[in-house]
N, C-alpha and C positions, 0 to 999 in steps of 0.2 A: 710744446705746442700740442702734443697729444692730450695733455691734461686740459688745456684750454678748450680743445674740441669736445672733450668729455663734459666739461662744465657747460659749454654752450648747448649741449643736448638737453640739459635740464630746463632750458628756456623754450623748448619746442611746445607749442600748444597741446600736441598729442601727449606729451609727457606730463602736462599739468592738468589734464582733464580727468575728472573722477569717472570711472566706468559706471554704467547703470547698475551693475550688480552690487557695487559698493554703495552707491547712492540709495539703493533700496534698503540698505541696512542702517541708514542714518535718518531716523524719524525726526520730525520737528520736536523741539524741546517744549514740554508742557509749560504754559504760563505760570503755573504754581511752583515750578522748580526753582529753588533758591540757590543752586550751586551745589557744592560738596567737593569730594576729592577728585572728581573728574575734571580734566582740563578741557576747556572749550576755546575755540577760536572766536575772536570778536567777529561780529557779523552785522551786515547792513540789511539783511533780508529776514530778520526775526519773524516768525519762528522757524522759517525754512533754512536749509543749509545754504550758505553763501558760497557758491562755486567760484565766483570771481575773487572773493576774499581769500579763499583757500589757495587759489592759484597765485594771488599776490603775495601771500605769506611765503609760499615755497620759492617763488622767483626772487622775492626780497632777500632770502637767505643767500641766493647765488649773487645777487647784486651787491649785498653787503660784503661778501667775500672778495669779489672782484674789484670793488670800488672803494674799499676802505683806504683812507688817506695813507696809512702806514704801508699798506701793500702797494699802493700806487708809487710811493717813494722807492720801495724796494725794487719794483719793476724797472724803474728808471735807472737805479744804481746798478742793478745786475746787468741790464742791457748795455750800459755804458762800459762796464768792465769786460763783457763778452757778448758781442752782437748775436751769438747763437741763441741767447735767451730772448724771449719776446719782451718788447718794451711796452710802456704804457700806451703809446699810440696804437700799437698792434692789437693790444687787448681791448682797448676802447673801440677800435674799428671792427674787430671781430664780433664784439658784443652788439654793436649797432647793426651790423650786417645780419646777425641772427634775429634781432628783434624788429628792426625797421625795414630791412630789405628782403626778408623772406616773403615768398608768395602768400597772398592772403588765403587763409584757411577757408575751405568751402563749407565745413560744418559750422552752424551758427554759434554753438557753444565754444568751439575752438577759436573762431574769429573774435568773439567777445573777449576771450582770454588774451589773444594776440594784441588787440587794441588796448587792453588793460595794461599789458606788459610795456607797450610803447609809452604810455603815460607814466608808468612807474619808473622806467629807465630814464626818462626825461627829468623827473624829479631828483633821482639819485645823481645824475650828471650835474644838475644845478647845485645840489648840495656839495659835491666834490669841488666844483669850480669856485664855490664861495667859502670853503672850509678854512677856518683860521689856522689850523695846524698843518695844512698842506703847503708845500713850497710853491713859490711863484711858477716854477716849471710845471708842477702837477696841475695847478689851477689853470695855467695856460693851455695845457693839453685837453683838460676837461672842457674848457671854453671853446676850443677849436672843434672838439667833437660835437658840441651843441650847435656850432655854426654849420657843421656838416649836416646835422639833422634838419636844421632850418632850411638849408639849401635843398634838401630832399623834398621838403614840403612846399617850397615856393613855386615850382613849375605848375602851370595850370592843370596838367594832367594828374598831379598828385592830389589835388583837391576836387577834381571833377568827377570823382567816382559817383556813379548814379545811386549807389546804396547809401542812404542817409546814416545808417549805423556805422559806416566807415567815414563818410565825409565829415560828420559832426565832430568826432573825436580828433580828427586830423586838423580841422580848423581850430579847434580848441588848443591843440598842441602848438600850432603856429602862433596863435595869439599869445600863449604863455611864453613861448620863446622870444617873441618880439618885445613883450613886457620885460622879460628878464634881461635881454641884451641891451635895452636902452637905459 
């Protein structure tokens, strides 16, 4: 459980925000640059640094580790053998709590990262729920986690946020969940 808490810390918007001193060292890539030995992250904001893309890549590594079908299977098996180990339901619940139930960040860059992570987690849960290699129990747990997020989004207060930068992604997430669940 301590390891799970440490992993959840990597999903905090503050942990995924690039400090200004680092950003100042990352100039735009010149249009004439054709690549080379340097590794670049894919970006949607060319030629500028894609802050949300960088956060998505970092958080994606965490989600990949937590939500890999084989790991999900092991979580269930180890918990069944010894309830002192966290089970898949606990890991999914803790991850959803970190991403969906955390208070909204006040800094606009961190809020954008937080909303991006919500979308990313939704997609990863959908992938796990539909994964052919996952057992019916794992797919059921992932589906139940998706229903939990859907429930979070259904109350009028969840979508009544006056800030359109919050309301729009949450409406999109609810629409995606409704499409997926039908």
